[in-house]
NUMI-982217 format. One record per residue: z, x, y of N, C-alpha, C, O in turn; chain. Coordinates in steps of 0.001 Angstrom, whole numbers. Example, Ala and Ser with C-alpha at 12.3 -4.5 7.8 and 13.67 -1.06 7.14 Angstrom:
! residues 2
      n.w      n.u      n.v     ca.w     ca.u     ca.v      c.w      c.u      c.v      o.w      o.u      o.v  kette
     7800    13190    -5690     7800    12300    -4500     7800    13200    -3300     8465    14236    -3319      A
     7080    12850    -2250     7140    13670    -1060     7870    12900       30     8039    13409     1138      A
//
This chain:
! residues 337
      n.w      n.u      n.v     ca.w     ca.u     ca.v      c.w      c.u      c.v      o.w      o.u      o.v  kette
   159869   -10669   121217   159603   -10241   119489   160536   -10918   118643   161273   -10290   117883      A
   160547   -12192   118734   161492   -13148   117437   161227   -12301   116324   162160   -12413   115529      A
   160224   -11375   115854   160246   -10779   114190   161848    -9878   114587   162759   -10364   113917      A
   162141    -9167   115149   163068    -8528   115350   164160    -8638   116134   164638    -7830   116930      A
   164546    -9860   115787   165377   -10773   116504   165663   -10826   118027   166701   -11345   118438      A
   164810   -10328   118801   164774   -10495   120592   164260   -11241   120925   163066   -11096   121185      A
   164838   -12314   121072   164635   -13867   121902   164853   -14197   123051   164386   -15285   123388      A
   165616   -13418   124056   165976   -13573   125069   165360   -13267   126122   166139   -12495   126680      A
   163990   -13423   127096   163346   -12608   127748   164182   -11949   128758   163991   -10781   129094      A
   164949   -12565   129159   165882   -11860   130665   166827   -10592   129957   167549    -9894   130670      A
   166748   -10428   128763   167842    -9308   128219   166616    -8115   128541   165397    -8281   128577      A
   167253    -7118   128713   166795    -5684   128744   167172    -4937   127903   168304    -4462   127812      A
   165968    -4696   126975   166019    -3943   125858   166536    -2483   125521   165599    -1838   125992      A
   167165    -1810   125157   167668     -389   125004   166611      278   124574   165668     -447   124255      A
   166435     1531   124447   165323     2383   124160   164858     2460   122694   163744     2746   122256      A
   166198     2076   121928   165703     1846   120401   165023      756   120378   163936      937   119829      A
   165246     -669   120859   164623    -1735   120761   163404    -1831   121310   162552    -2614   120892      A
   163182     -774   122615   161609     -664   123048   160807      133   122251   159613     -143   122138      A
   161431     1352   121522   160583     1711   120461   160195      989   119105   159186     1347   118498      A
   160879      126   118709   160895     -923   117300   159536    -1561   117998   158377    -1498   117589      A
   160130    -2280   119342   158970    -3190   119493   157316    -2515   119772   156221    -2869   119335      A
   157692    -1488   120624   156272     -788   120460   155554     -771   119228   154457    -1297   119045      A
   156099     -261   118553   155725     -348   116738   155211    -1058   116092   154224    -1017   115357      A
   156522    -2376   116614   155677    -3737   115675   154554    -4203   116798   154003    -5239   116426      A
   154256    -3909   117576   153443    -4684   118499   152028    -3806   117971   151034    -4507   117777      A
   151893    -2325   117732   150798    -1869   117287   150343    -2612   115733   149235    -2977   115338      A
   151462    -2648   115182   151297    -3317   113664   150695    -4478   113497   149726    -4608   112749      A
   151242    -5492   114220   150541    -6894   114928   149351    -6744   115138   148571    -7345   114399      A
   148824    -5892   116217   147170    -5811   116443   146211    -5279   115576   145049    -5685   115575      A
   146684    -4263   114726   146085    -4081   113791   145718    -4857   112408   144688    -4908   111736      A
   147135    -5494   112266   147050    -6478   111101   146235    -8053   111598   145833    -8906   110808      A
   146181    -8090   112522   146020    -9745   112874   144861    -9908   114032   144232   -10960   114148      A
   144585    -8478   115091   144096    -8546   116018   143182    -7428   116446   142875    -7126   117599      A
   142645    -6633   114858   142007    -5540   115109   140540    -5525   115813   140062    -4670   116559      A
   139923    -6865   115291   138576    -6900   116134   138741    -6720   117820   137825    -6181   118441      A
   139796    -7136   118429   140017    -7157   119791   140228    -5713   120353   139864    -5473   121504      A
   140941    -4511   119394   140892    -3520   119779   140129    -2850   120535   139085    -2818   119883      A
   139923    -2203   121630   138983    -1786   122246   138624    -2144   123298   138585    -1333   124224      A
   138264    -3432   123473   138067    -4330   124521   138690    -5391   124874   138144    -6371   125382      A
   140311    -5239   124547   141124    -6541   124959   141214    -6001   126207   141092    -4831   126568      A
   141510    -7283   127001   141420    -7561   128468   142982    -7976   128627   143237    -9041   128065      A
   144060    -7366   129266   145433    -7938   129383   145393    -9091   130353   144959    -9042   131504      A
   145887   -10100   129756   146712   -11585   129850   148146   -11569   129921   148921   -11275   129010      A
   148451   -11955   131228   150318   -12188   131291   150592   -13383   130297   151754   -13613   129959      A
   149571   -14131   129831   149646   -15312   128927   149700   -14920   127566   149885   -15856   126790      A
   149584   -13738   127039   149106   -13015   125896   150596   -12696   125545   150996   -11722   126182      A
   151483   -13214   124752   152705   -12943   124651   153172   -11289   123972   154125   -10537   124174      A
   151747   -11224   122949   152078    -9744   122301   151580    -8537   123456   152117    -7464   123732      A
   150513    -9084   123924   150149    -7828   124791   151495    -7229   125887   151780    -6075   126209      A
   152152    -8589   126275   153126    -8282   127425   154329    -7537   126659   154862    -6552   127170      A
   154652    -7941   125667   155680    -7379   124752   155090    -5606   124677   155728    -4632   125076      A
   154187    -5601   124264   153443    -3994   124396   153639    -3497   125715   154442    -2599   125969      A
   152684    -4249   126840   153508    -3363   128146   154653    -3166   128304   155030    -1994   128295      A
   155459    -4064   128472   156774    -3560   128384   157597    -2888   127443   158717    -2518   127795      A
   157171    -2676   126258   157869    -1790   125784   157950       35   126132   158793      923   126252      A
   156103     -211   126198   155206      632   126514   156265     1698   128043   156707     2837   128189      A
   156213      530   128761   156647      878   130170   157961     1241   130218   158481     1844   131156      A
   158383      962   129442   160224     1014   129787   160663     2338   128938   161654     3056   129066      A
   159588     2401   128041   159982     3783   127633   159606     4844   128408   160159     5871   128015      A
   158700     5059   129601   158023     5954   130056   158757     5993   131372   158722     6994   132086      A
   159472     4818   131714   160271     4771   132908   161621     5122   132327   162282     5655   133218      A
   162216     5051   131338   163386     6260   130958   162918     7195   130848   163823     8001   131062      A
   161899     7808   130607   161481     9357   130326   162029    10066   131849   162512    11196   131911      A
   161829     9086   133117   161573     9374   134295   162967     9162   134898   163238     9831   135895      A
   163752     8437   134484   165075     8115   134978   164618     6984   135809   165092     7057   136943      A
   163759     5833   135596   163782     4836   136556   164217     3533   135505   163978     3539   134297      A
   164863     2493   136194   165602     1664   135988   164739      680   134551   163603      351   134892      A
   164990      368   133585   164172     -798   132857   164381    -2278   133075   165394    -2723   133614      A
   163644    -2829   132749   162786    -4217   133138   162918    -4744   131822   162641    -4066   130832      A
   163420    -6182   131744   163506    -7326   130696   161659    -7708   130955   160834    -7389   131811      A
   161633    -8582   129643   160203    -8721   129593   159718   -10027   130345   158558   -10426   130449      A
   160967   -10647   130886   160567   -11942   132001   160333   -10805   133325   159391   -11168   134028      A
   160930    -9637   133760   160670    -9090   135046   159425    -8500   134688   158531    -8911   135428      A
   158986    -7592   133726   157917    -6993   133528   156250    -7905   133379   155129    -7401   133457      A
   156586    -9242   133167   155149   -10082   132915   155320   -10415   134154   154188   -10608   134598      A
   156363   -10656   135255   155751   -10566   136807   155207    -9872   137533   154546   -10150   138534      A
   155527    -8598   136928   155351    -7415   137433   153420    -7137   136856   152450    -6745   137506      A
   153502    -7391   135982   152226    -6619   135289   151155    -7948   135507   149941    -7884   135317      A
   151833    -9041   135906   150322    -9974   136671   150426    -9851   137447   150365   -11011   137853      A
   150631    -9070   138556   150088    -8920   139472   149469    -7657   140321   149005    -7693   141461      A
   149609    -6408   139347   148756    -5192   139197   147508    -5455   139365   146973    -6308   138657      A
   146801    -4771   140337   145353    -4773   140418   145257    -3441   139714   145937    -2446   139962      A
   144133    -3589   138624   144080    -2420   137591   143109    -1351   138582   143414     -158   138601      A
   142080    -1786   139292   141193    -1364   140058   141837     -321   140678   141242      742   140859      A
   143358     -537   141147   143882      515   142371   144287     1826   141601   144012     2991   141886      A
   145156     1225   140344   145597     2465   139850   144423     3452   138843   144611     4576   138378      A
   143460     2756   138750   142249     4128   138887   141755     4480   139594   141083     5477   139330      A
   141724     4049   140714   140992     4698   141766   142214     6164   142552   141990     7171   143223      A
   143395     5557   142019   144474     6689   142511   144363     7932   141545   144397     9101   141928      A
   144212     7476   140112   143772     8212   139015   142748     9627   139512   142804    10849   139376      A
   141794     8600   140172   140283     9989   140724   140888    10812   141604   141049    12015   141396      A
   141372    10007   142965   142044    10578   144082   142868    11802   143925   142950    12777   144671      A
   143596    11494   142546   145036    12675   142458   144352    13828   141542   144870    14916   141288      A
   143137    13392   141116   142729    14758   140322   142001    15182   141554   141963    16412   141561      A
   141413    14680   142589   140653    15375   143638   141361    16114   143928   141088    17286   143667      A
   142531    15816   144563   143626    16395   144892   143624    17663   144323   143210    18685   144869      A
   144177    17550   143030   144233    18848   142153   143310    20081   142382   143693    21234   142583      A
   142156    19682   142324   141098    20398   142235   140817    21399   143428   140236    22484   143399      A
   141507    20593   144687   141389    21053   146423   142579    22338   146176   142498    23502   146569      A
   143489    21801   145530   144943    22139   145716   144817    23533   144876   145587    24473   145070      A
   143773    23557   143933   143343    24832   143085   142900    26125   144113   143324    27267   144284      A
   141644    25171   144783   141081    26253   145543   142165    27093   146731   142205    28262   147115      A
   142927    25946   147046   143952    26827   148163   144845    27686   147796   145345    28479   148594      A
   145240    27615   146185   145788    28793   146007   144789    29949   145376   145043    31108   145050      A
   143671    29263   145331   142616    30874   145225   142162    31670   146314   141615    32772   146364      A
   142652    30542   147488   142316    30945   149003   140796    30937   148736   140218    31990   149005      A
   139965    29798   148194   138518    29856   148006   138135    29053   149404   137213    28248   149272      A
   138657    29152   150589   138430    28345   151680   136846    27621   152282   136621    26599   152932      A
   135978    28647   151738   134463    28225   152019   133986    27159   151137   132877    26679   151370      A
   134933    26571   149801   134314    25735   148977   135282    24463   149258   135444    23578   148418      A
   135914    24468   150550   136824    23259   150202   135897    22006   150558   134932    22100   151318      A
   136301    20799   149916   135314    19576   150546   136268    18538   150458   137327    18503   149831      A
   135703    17658   151218   136551    16103   151322   135485    15055   150415   134258    14986   150499      A
   136232    14434   149707   135407    13705   148947   135422    12038   148961   136554    11619   148720      A
   134735    11304   149118   134575    10033   149394   133955     9325   148172   132812     9434   147729      A
   135230     8391   147628   135276     7419   146334   134494     6411   146686   135088     5639   147440      A
   133372     6092   146441   132454     5423   146847   132646     3967   146010   132773     4025   144787      A
   132662     2832   146607   132697     1189   146046   131326     1181   145296   131274      993   144080      A
   130176     1399   146096   128870     1123   145370   128226     2479   145639   127844     3026   146674      A
   128240     2963   143896   127178     4495   143891   126001     4047   144502   125404     2971   144526      A
   125774     5461   145123   124764     5820   146083   123878     7021   145228   124391     7982   144655      A
   122893     6811   145273   121605     7592   144453   122233     7990   143623   122332     9213   143720      A
   123128     7297   142189   124103     7062   141048   125142     8270   141036   125508     9007   140120      A
   125529     8199   142550   126781     9115   142611   128499     8417   142986   128709     8284   144192      A
   129226     8154   142393   130304     7626   142904   131295     8796   143757   131978     8465   144727      A
   131266     9586   143456   132149    10521   144347   131139    11377   145173   130231    11960   144580      A
   131266    11461   146427   130245    11917   147628   130950    12951   148134   131169    12778   149333      A
   131435    14048   147663   131940    15264   148606   131106    16372   149612   130131    17097   149415      A
   132088    16103   150915   130994    16739   152233   131867    17993   152469   132802    18206   151697      A
   131602    18872   153543   132488    19605   153994   133121    19052   155096   132655    18103   155726      A
   134228    19642   155370   135258    19216   156179   134699    19144   157499   134058    20107   157918      A
   134868    18090   158225   135312    18301   159707   135814    19300   160190   136722    19911   159627      A
   135153    19745   161668   135643    20343   162591   136942    19875   163136   137045    18648   163172      A
   138004    20585   163590   139355    19910   164061   138706    19349   165196   137743    19838   165787      A
   139296    18298   165456   138683    17559   166493   139858    18243   167927   141039    18488   167680      A
   139453    18385   168871   139866    18837   170314   140825    18044   170757   141839    18504   171282      A
   140574    16517   170566   141653    15689   171258   142687    15269   170302   143487    14352   170485      A
   142560    16343   168824   144053    15537   168526   144658    16792   168822   143964    17806   168895      A
   146279    16824   169056   147231    17797   169178   147516    18409   167831   147785    19582   167571      A
   147398    17358   167017   147650    17821   165380   146569    19187   164935   146824    20280   164431      A
   145466    18644   165315   144233    19884   164343   144034    21068   165741   143358    22097   165731      A
   144792    20559   166774   144283    21728   167874   145748    22416   167698   146894    21974   167631      A
   145019    24020   167647   145610    25165   167645   146350    25410   169130   147249    26249   169099      A
   146069    24753   170483   146318    25326   171691   147979    24530   171488   148153    23429   170965      A
   148983    25361   172012   150259    24817   172045   150405    23706   173660   149957    23859   174796      A
   151172    22718   173078   151067    21479   174529   152108    21780   175606   153289    21957   175306      A
   151670    21836   176833   152551    22411   178212   152468    21226   179193   151495    20733   179763      A
   153841    20900   179222   153886    19800   179973   154377    20414   181512   155095    21402   181660      A
   153841    19629   182533   154035    20024   183815   155209    18909   184668   154792    18120   185515      A
   155985    18953   184475   157049    17812   184962   158045    18322   186196   158592    19420   186093      A
   158228    17609   187194   159501    17896   187567   160693    17494   186900   160818    16322   186543      A
   161758    18510   186655   162585    17989   185686   163825    17766   186389   164921    17716   185832      A
   163582    17606   187903   165194    17291   188613   164686    15993   189020   165756    15469   189331      A
   163688    14993   189264   163781    13982   189264   163132    12799   188209   163561    11645   188204      A
   161857    13348   187180   161563    12820   186026   162610    12380   184958   163365    13201   184438      A
   162625    11043   184650   163626    10529   183753   162959    10865   182181   161913    11437   181875      A
   163779    10398   181541   163027    10973   179807   162397     9628   179428   161647     9497   178460      A
   162748     8651   180247   161990     7538   179832   160891     7186   180079   160199     6324   179537      A
   160618     8092   181224   158951     8249   181881   158102     9252   180917   156911     9041   180685      A
   158805    10348   180382   158056    11362   179681   157766    10423   178136   156738    10765   177551      A
   158553     9345   177496   158526     8975   176328   157170     7908   176765   156182     7734   176052      A
   157382     7337   177957   156278     6059   177583   155162     6530   177948   154276     6419   177101      A
   154760     7230   179326   153794     8123   179586   153087     9055   178928   151874     8849   178898      A
   153629    10366   178201   153208    11286   177442   153594    11300   176123   152898    12128   175536      A
   154524    10672   175244   155112    10708   173689   154153     9510   173270   153294     9588   172393      A
   154424     8451   173997   153864     7366   173157   152237     7064   173735   151277     6784   173017      A
   152232     7226   175436   150705     6808   175920   149791     7643   175030   148883     7240   174303      A
   150288     9092   175268   148849    10301   175491   148775    10847   173599   147772    11111   172936      A
   150339    10860   173151   150367    11325   172107   150088    10387   170993   149452    10656   169974      A
   150624     9282   171295   150386     7949   170137   151276     8144   169377   150864     8653   168335      A
   152476     7954   169404   153606     7997   168765   154069     6459   168935   153946     5733   169921      A
   154632     6190   167692   155065     4921   167410   156502     4661   167548   156988     3782   168259      A
   157284     5670   166658   158855     5423   166810   159209     6984   166693   159549     7482   165620      A
   159089     7804   168035   159454     8839   168241   161094     9538   168128   162008     8717   168210      A
   161346    10503   168008   162748    11525   167651   162473    12444   168820   161403    13053   168847      A
   163277    12575   169697   163249    14052   170500   164466    14762   170345   165555    14220   170154      A
   164273    15956   170428   165216    17067   170098   164916    18159   171064   163807    18663   171244      A
   166144    18500   171729   166380    19625   172789   166768    20797   171892   167979    20647   171730      A
   166416    21787   171284   167105    22509   170172   167421    22137   168951   166654    22249   167994      A
   168669    21630   168893   169708    21315   168334   170104    19861   168300   170504    19147   167380      A
   169895    19659   169458   170461    18206   170349   169453    17180   170052   168277    17403   170340      A
   169905    15770   169349   169025    14880   169753   169726    13910   170725   170884    13501   170808      A
   168682    13707   171377   168566    13274   172784   168135    11850   172678   168651    11000   173404      A
   167165    11533   171762   166150     9783   171642   166083     9853   169994   165982    10738   169144      A
   166184     8556   170024   165483     7937   168280   165407     6901   168515   166279     6355   169190      A
   164010     6038   167905   163686     4752   168079   163387     4689   166674   162655     5456   166049      A
   164320     3247   166040   164046     2576   165267   165129     1660   165309   165894     1462   166253      A
   165112      975   163885   165871     -291   163291   167091       40   162704   168019     -750   162533      A
   167076     1318   162371   168459     1581   161227   169422     2363   162485   170346     2968   161941      A
   169445     2481   163698   170450     2850   164245   171528     2039   164296   171552      811   164371      A
   172744     3095   164232   174071     2222   164669   174023     1764   165851   173209     2225   166651      A
   175032      595   166248   174541      173   167591   175533     1348   168468   175190     1183   169639      A
   176453     2300   168436   176538     3008   169230   175779     4201   169751   175834     4771   170841      A
   174957     4452   168526   173891     5391   168493   172921     5371   169719   172645     6254   170531      A
   172254     3362   169520   171412     2887   170435   171927     2981   171544   171111     3260   172423      A
   173124     2843   171928   174038     2475   173655   173516     3913   173936   172746     4063   174885      A
   173854     4898   173234   173742     6365   173443   172371     6866   174017   172196     7360   175131      A
   171511     6664   173127   170183     6810   173580   169384     6403   174545   168453     6942   175143      A
   170109     4918   174631   169898     3967   175985   170279     4556   177218   169538     4833   178161      A
   171265     4688   177141   171873     6096   178336   171095     7085   179131   170975     7156   180354      A
   170408     8100   177861   169497     9104   178089   168830     8853   178635   168709     9485   179685      A
   168067     7952   178398   166724     7397   178548   166799     7130   180410   165954     7552   181198      A
   167950     6387   180748   168127     6318   182507   168096     8342   183274   167757     8612   184426      A
   168472     9212   182385   168707    10079   182851   167740    11086   183005   167025    11442   182067      A
   167651    11739   184542   166635    12872   184596   166550    14143   183682   167609    14722   183440      A
   165617    14531   183259   165536    15732   182398   166520    16979   182419   166793    17858   181602      A
   166858    16729   183475   167920    18105   184093   169363    17904   183314   170061    18742   182744      A
   169538    16608   183482   170748    15634   183507   171408    15483   182110   172503    15026   181782      A
   170009    16213   181132   170575    15192   179401   171551    16403   179186   171714    17477   179767      A
   172176    15734   178025   173303    16420   177160   172685    17798   177179   173276    18794   177596      A
   171361    17787   176662   170940    19026   176445   169773    19901   177740   168619    20269   177522      A
   170532    20031   179007   169620    20141   179787   167870    20387   179638   167518    21269   178854      A
   166907    19688   180313   165777    20196   180099   165074    21199   181850   164814    20716   182953      A
   164988    22583   181388   164601    23137   182408   163369    23661   182192   162757    23404   181156      A
   162646    24809   183578   161636    25441   182981   161647    26269   181820   162790    26710   181697      A
   160912    26677   180926   161048    26927   179487   161493    26404   178331   161442    26842   177182      A
   162068    25113   178913   162298    24502   177451   161470    24057   177012   160402    23756   177545      A
   162014    23844   175266   160808    23536   174586   161378    22169   173692   162243    22248   172820      A
   160773    21063   174064   160967    19893   173422   160385    19615   171925   159167    19769   171828      A
   161136    19197   170648   160559    19249   169398   160145    17644   169352   161099    17028   169827      A
   159520    17103   169120   158952    15663   169068   158607    15095   167552   157795    15781   166931      A
   159093    14004   166929   159021    13889   165458   158544    12241   165688   158911    11607   166677      A
   157690    11674   164639   157259    10404   164542   157341    10471   162770   156501    11087   162115      A
   158613     9652   162091   158630     9854   161093   157770     8883   160245   157402     9104   159091      A
   157431     7481   161175   156411     6345   160481   155139     7083   160138   154758     6975   158972      A
   154284     7956   161128   153285     8267   161136   153317    10005   160504   152281    10669   160549      A
   154652    10612   159924   154561    11995   159637   153970    13069   161003   153374    14102   160698      A
   154181    12743   162367   153939    13728   162728   154767    14145   163681   155571    13369   164197      A
   154658    15588   164075   155343    16360   164825   154622    17408   165717   153510    17843   165417      A
   155454    17883   167075   154613    19028   167927   156065    19328   168709   157156    18767   168602      A
   155628    20428   169523   156615    20954   170395   155844    20924   171232   154670    21252   171059      A
   156502    20376   172744   156136    20375   173657   156810    21227   174496   158023    21036   174592      A
   156136    22449   175359   156902    23685   176323   156832    22978   177890   155801    22670   178486      A
   158072    22836   178314   158233    22120   179753   158075    23372   180370   158602    24412   179975      A
   157141    23223   181609   157413    24170   182642   157463    23176   184121   156697    22270   184449      A
   158619    23710   184817   159471    23096   185594   158137    22707   187071   157553    23741   187396      A
   157805    21792   187657   156737    21990   188784   157358    20883   190272   157551    19668   190227      A
   157471    21429   190978   157847    20465   191858   157272    19191   192816   157768    18104   193116      A
   155942    19870   193163   154937    18690   193875   153312    18784   192798   152649    19666   192251      A
   153263    17058   192985   151680    16541   192247   150976    16098   193481   151440    15782   194576      A
   149664    16150   193022   148789    15050   193884   148725    13650   193393   148246    13327   192306      A
   149184    12928   194174   149822    11501   193816   148072    10718   193216   148030     9945   192259      A
   146894    11108   193959   145730    10728   193488   144896    11425   192065   144139    10908   191243      A
   145234    12319   192163   144622    13226   190456   145662    13196   189576   145459    13149   188363      A
   146812    13219   190079   148360    13027   188950   148837    12066   189367   149681    12239   190246      A
   148505    10534   188912   149404     9885   189319   150793     9689   188257   151803     9172   188735      A
   150783    10003   187220   152134     9944   186830   153204    10882   187320   154351    10510   187071      A
   153092    11833   187859   154061    12879   188298   154081    13493   186896   155177    13274   186378      A
   153039    14366   185887   153520    14956   185020   152170    15185   184652   151340    14326   184946      A
   151700    16584   183838   150734    16676   183374   150488    16922   182182   151582    17430   181935      A
   149791    16997   180956   150008    17370   179692   148793    18656   179346   147623    18275   179381      A
   148981    19751   179104   148186    20638   179013   147931    20934   177268   148828    20774   176441      A
   146891    21273   177015   146285    21455   175150   146275    20286   174320   146505    20264   173111      A
   145930    19108   175224   145711    17929   174605   144752    16963   176163   145007    16773   177352      A
   143550    16578   175149   142607    15971   175978   142140    14692   175477   141922    14624   174267      A
   141939    13616   176233   141849    12354   175943   140480    12290   175343   139706    13215   175589      A
   140008    11059   174400   138884    11083   173489   137933    10702   174786   138285    10115   175809      A
   136654    11197   174451   135785    10955   175636   135149     9577   175324   134567     9409   174252      A
   135227     8811   176038   134640     6967   175947   133319     7073   176553   132545     6275   176025      A
   132724     7855   177581   131530     7481   177768   130593     8377   177326   130974     9540   177188      A
   129427     8100   177066   128767     8666   176017   127452     9431   177035   127116     8789   178030      A
   126662    10933   176729   125915    11627   178013   124784    11253   177029   124975    11353   175817      A
   123810    10897   177450   122319    11459   176872   121298    12895   177005   121453    13865   177747      A
   120535    12701   176291   120038    14313   176094   119646    14735   177576   119224    15887   177675      A
   119716    14008   178711   119205    14417   180010   120393    14529   180929   120329    14805   182127      A
   121393    14304   180292   122637    14725   180653   123374    13705   181693   124415    13668   182348      A
   122362    12997   181487   123049    11125   182328   123955    10492   181687   124007    10730   180481      A
   124946     9499   182262   125483     8722   181997   124879     7737   181062   123773     7370   181460      A
   125215     7252   180067   124251     5967   179304   124606     4543   180093   123782     3658   180325      A
   126069     4521   180468   126255     3096   180823   125968     3221   182351   125962     2169   182991      A
   125743     4328   182969   125259     4252   184293   123614     4072   184255   123078     3269   185019      A
   123096     4606   183626   121652     4264   183274   121548     2910   182756   120933     2251   183595      A
   121912     2097   181621   121981      924   181726   122173     -124   182918   121589    -1207   182866      A
   122959      198   183941   123546     -836   184664   122267     -646   185742   121980    -1683   186341      A
   121581      364   186019   121007      661   187152   119523     -105   186358   118827     -890   187001      A
   119229      233   185031   118298    -1030   184717   118017    -2195   184873   117015    -2870   185110      A
   119970    -2452   184552   119746    -4075   184769   119703    -4372   186260   119459    -5488   186719      A
   119928    -3422   186889   119605    -4198   188681   118492    -3886   188875   118131    -4206   190007      A
   117367    -3147   187999   116049    -2974   188201   115423    -4465   187765   114562    -5010   188456      A
   115888    -4987   186694   115259    -6293   185924   115636    -7564   186703   115011    -8624   186734      A
   116927    -7208   187404   117307    -8314   188243   116597    -8606   189510   116540    -9629   190192      A
   116095    -7482   189635   115133    -7502   191269   113731    -7827   190983   113044    -8178   191942      A
   113090    -7756   189588   112040    -7662   189358   111383    -8887   189156   112365    -9616   189018      A
   110730    -9376   189081   110043   -10893   188213   108516   -10493   187949   107823    -9636   188497      A
   108204   -11462   186859   106462   -11455   186206   105780   -12056   187784   106263   -12896   188543      A
   104461   -11248   187914   103621   -12067   188838   102713   -13290   188129   102126   -13187   187052      A
   102731   -14020   188664   102106   -15479   187707   100796   -15113   187935   100001   -15516   187085      A
   100345   -14454   188857    98737   -14056   189192    98406   -13271   188310    97578   -13537   187439      A
    99031   -12167   188426    98693   -11091   187013    99736   -10793   185774   100499    -9830   185699      A
    99614   -11630   185027   100161   -11646   183565   100305   -10166   183257    99489    -9301   183575      A
   101497    -9971   182568   102329    -8613   182308   102044    -7702   183393   101525    -6630   183082      A
   102271    -7918   184524   102515    -6909   185702   103860    -7433   186220   104006    -8645   186380      A
   104795    -6616   186473   106208    -7442   187539   105825    -6901   188921   104975    -6026   189084      A
   106536    -7506   189927   106801    -7038   191353   107941    -7442   191728   108573    -8159   190952      A
   108404    -7154   192780   109857    -6940   193289   110050    -8341   193554   109038    -8991   193815      A
   111109    -8898   193536   111020   -10303   193679   110934   -10495   195741   110214   -11352   196254      A
   111615    -9735   196399   111022   -10124   197554   109877   -10284   197582   109371   -11387   197786      A
   109018    -8894   197323   107724    -8955   197783   107072   -10553   196923   106528   -11423   197603      A
   107177   -10645   196002   106442   -11995   195369   106986   -13406   196741   106150   -13947   197465      A
   108054   -13633   196779   109011   -14452   197670   107592   -14404   199095   106758   -15276   199338      A
   107771   -13233   199693   106999   -13194   200762   105209   -13459   200540   104589   -14035   201434      A
   104854   -13220   199913   103535   -13500   199381   103271   -15190   199325   102381   -15944   199718      A
   104611   -15340   198582   104327   -17454   198208   104537   -17821   200183   103951   -18631   200901      A
   105268   -17133   200390   105689   -17894   202205   104186   -17513   203022   103873   -18061   204079      A
   103369   -16523   202360   102008   -16571   203545   100912   -17116   202748    99778   -16639   202806      A
   101173   -17941   202129   100361   -18691   201020    99681   -20077   202221   100322   -20511   203179      A
    98409   -20491   201853    98001   -21486   202876    98665   -22526   202290    98773   -22772   201089      A
    99394   -23512   203864   100091   -24492   203714    99850   -25563   202835   100678   -26278   202271      A
    98348   -25599   202769    97773   -26786   201955    98061   -26921   200689    97795   -27975   200111      A
    98670   -25845   200034    98900   -25499   198814   100293   -26504   198230   100617   -26867   197099      A
   100961   -26752   199739   102674   -27251   199850   103232   -26305   198795   103817   -26829   197847      A
   103146   -25204   198830   103931   -24453   197285   105339   -24150   198318   105275   -23944   199530      A
   106240   -24176   197722   107761   -24440   198018   108466   -23274   197361   107720   -23051   196408      A
   109314   -22517   197300   110096   -21532   196744   111519   -22243   196987   111778   -22797   198055      A
   112230   -22195   196135   113695   -22344   196194   114354   -21570   195445   113773   -20746   194739      A
   115679   -21694   195460   116632   -20812   194387   117535   -21851   193758   117975   -22835   194352      A
   117740   -21567   192636   118242   -22777   191698   118949   -21649   190772   118470   -20797   190023      A
   120558   -22055   191194   121329   -20430   190609   121089   -19220   191128   121256   -18792   192270      A
   120565   -18580   189888   120087   -17007   189728   118934   -16877   189348   118488   -15757   189098      A
   117971   -18336   189182   116604   -18151   189192   115924   -18464   189952   116428   -19074   190895      A
   114453   -18232   189966   113666   -18759   190868   112686   -19502   190518   112061   -19201   189501      A
   112275   -20805   191390   111838   -21964   190920   110555   -22086   191759   110706   -22112   192980      A
   109303   -22164   191250   108408   -22709   192758   107816   -24173   192101   107561   -24603   190976      A
   107757   -24669   193516   107432   -26110   193218   105905   -26425   193808   105738   -26557   195020      A
   104946   -26521   192983   103969   -26665   193928   102922   -28023   193181   103032   -28431   192025      A
   101885   -28549   194282   101002   -29448   194123   101719   -30438   194778   102385   -30078   195748      A
   101731   -32036   194344   101691   -32906   194924   103526   -33372   194811   104118   -33232   193741      A
   104139   -33843   195896   105647   -33711   195463   105886   -35133   194905   106924   -35342   194276      A
   104804   -36322   195137   104894   -37033   193847   105035   -36423   192496   105986   -36830   191828      A
   104258   -35518   191973   103938   -35261   190769   104611   -33831   190365   104078   -33015   189612      A
   105889   -33673   191005   106436   -32140   191061   106341   -31733   189639   106609   -32476   188694      A
   105895   -30356   189538   106292   -29543   188311   106966   -28393   188843   106733   -27874   189934      A
   107985   -27961   187828   108715   -26566   188047   107954   -25802   187064   107506   -26171   185979      A
   107879   -24455   187755   107423   -23419   187080   108532   -22281   187251   109054   -21783   188249      A
   108636   -22137   186308   109943   -20740   186350   109408   -19569   186231   108582   -19235   185382      A
   109928   -18828   187194   108979   -17402   187249   110149   -16519   186467   111271   -16331   186939      A
   109816   -16153   185544   110146   -15123   184567   110163   -13462   184868   110457   -12675   183969      A
//
């Protein structure tokens, strides 16, 4: 703002200077660009607009104890802002407050989950729906406590983390506590001695950890990256069925997502599809009766019994059946479909 003697764009203005710039920008907009007020689109190359935004942002930042920025820094930041994101965030923040009021009023019957649609449907930008039922496969939604049957005398902590905590519970950077004792933590911000200590714990059996895991012990597991936490109750068990329980441990209170779909008749769709595919492979269309299908074996047998004068031959060409008929010198191929 040269008119105020502020010529260095990399200098951070004081609160008083930001206030002067904001008022001066208002004055210049009304005096020289009044017709643009109300429909002006921000452009980082518009010097007056950048000065206005910088001053307003710095005044607001000062109110919240956030460090102020120079005109040069603010120009770089403001030029990369996607305004639609800020607008969507404001809408979602308002919806969160509405649901929070319902929680405070104990109005659980009217809880809603709202979708903010990119393209309005039936003239609706916001589509509220009733919340989904808890997913029984999700240990966060489930009210059933987690119980781990495991042989604490032979199973290592590493096996529990790999086979249960990471594989079944889906945690990426788990933290494992036994009471108030931290026995394992994963992440990049660990000191060398801490990482070495946790690596040693991984190779120890559960009963030999710094805080021994025995029957009735409760493990507290957290993943700060995903903001997840749960408790696992330990039940010591000596023997496991190698065929049905190959991991040597069983987690109860958790179920894997259903991968196979069952149709209305109680049959497995994938199995039905494979059966249908086999049936298709075993049948071909009968050339003598268009639209009718016969088993491939029957059709081949019929062809073999045909009059020898027709000189019909049936050969196998990869997985397709090809019939050669007529004069060998003028062989025509007809593919049986």
